[in-house]
SEKOL-939865 format. One record per residue (C-alpha): residue in one letter; x, y, z. Coordinates in steps of 0.02 Angstrom, whole numbers, plus 50000, padded with zeros to 5 digits. Layout:
N
AXYZ;...
END
This chain:
90
M548865731253569;D550625731353641;F551405717353743;K553075718453835;Y554195703853880;T555945701453950;L557215692453843;V558165680753958;G559975678053907;D560875685753760;P559625695753654;A560485690653491;E560375672153536;K558565673953593;L558115682853430;A558925668653332;T557865656253431;I556285666353395;K556715666953210;R557005648153207;K555335644953294;A554475656753172;A555185647353022;Q554625630653096;K552855637353114;F552795645452941;V552785662953014;T553565676752911;F554785685453028;V555865699652962;G556975710053072;D558495712053181;L558985717453357;S558165734453335;G556485728453272;G555475720753132;T553835713053077;F552945696253082;S551395688253008;G550685670952993;D549685657053071;M550355653953245;P549705639053342;L548905643253508;P548865629453638;I547195620653654;I546155631653537;G546975629253367;D547795640753242;M547645659453226;T548345672453108;V549195687553183;R550175702053111;G551215715153194;S552905722053231;Y554175721953371;R555565732553440;I556965727753558;N557755739153686;G559085730453789;D558295714853862;Q556505720953831;I555485716453678;T553875725753641;V552695716953522;M551365727553436;V549965716653368;S549045725353227;D547895711153171;K547125695753252;P545535685653231;E544085694153319;S543595677853403;Y545205677453507;S545425687953663;W546965698453693;D547345686853840;K547465672253719;V548605682253605;D549705686353755;L549795667853801;M550335663253625;L551635677153615;R552315673253788;D552585655053740;F553355660153574;I554555672853651;E554905666253825;G554755647553791;D556215636653743;
END
């Protein structure tokens, strides 16, 4: 499933913030301003931890996240919520 978000501010700075957040949450995040991959347990507000895997690509101020694996018990809406907080949050 693909999710699209807008990177507010300088894309390089935003990517650095995302990488820092990933490291703090023990998420493997490999990539650059063109794209990359991620995997790990990412906390989801209220409902606990979940493991997701996928890739991303950046085009200008748009980031497209392609999730390839998630727990079956979590809806795509919950995955979107988690990704939105991870990417658009401070």
